[in-house]
C-alpha positions, 0 to 999 in steps of 0.5 A: 802526347805533345804539339810535335806528335800532333803535327806528325799525325795530322796528315793521316787524320786529314786523310781519314776525315776527308774520306769520311766527309766524302762518304757522307756526301758533304764534300760537294757542299764546300763547307767551311772547316770551323775547327779541329778538336783534340781529346786528352785523358790527363790534365797535365797533357792538356796543360802542356798542349795549352802551353805549346799551342799558345806559342802557335796562336792565341787562346781566344776562349777559355770557357766552362762547358759541361763543368770543364774548361775548353780552350779555343786557340786561334792559330797564327798558321792554319792547319791545312786539310785538303782544300780547307783551312782550319784556323782554330783548335779546340782543346777540352780539358779531360772529364771523367771519360777516358778516350781509347786514343788521345789526339785529333778526334773531330773537325767541325764544319759550318753549314750556313743555316738559320736552324734553331733546333737539331731537327731543323738542321737535319731537315735542311742538311738532308734537303741538300744531301739526300743520301744522308737520310738513309745514313741517319735512319740506319744510325737510329736503327743501330745499323751500319758503321756510322753513329749519329748524335744530335746536341746543342752544346752551350757555353755559360755565356753563349747567346746563339743557338748552334744545333750540332749533328755529329757523325762518328765512325772508327774513332773519328768524327765530323760535326756540322752546325750553323755557326762558326766558333768565332761567331759563337765566341763573339756572341758571348761578349 
């Protein structure tokens, strides 16, 4: 996998993600797309992509998260996904987990909120999108195609709480959190 292959698969990934955002009922919120994330299984692939993406943007963060480097690259030309512009790409170096498919895996959306916990974020999101209540209830009961994961990922120097809800289906994922990646990176300084 290389930069060109990722450019080639972006249109299909975008269609799948936009359809999933619509299915979740998040489309009417007009959320800002924070960044798109990749999944790779080999260190050499991650390094190749880091080198290639460096020619199309700047690495604005190289942080250790859960014991592995995760790069954030701010692109000189944003990726376009429907009406959204995505300025950054997250490139995690591989862990001990092997992904069935390498390439684009998820996007992250910013839902402006002061929530400090996942539970508070879920409550605010359901208030705005009531249909999410049944999607979340079904996921917790193991019913349906959508899985939900709540987390509060944190880099070594982050000072800003950024609770995250991940909605996963059919190999793709949409994550929702209160703060964009560039604000989180600034909080580390």
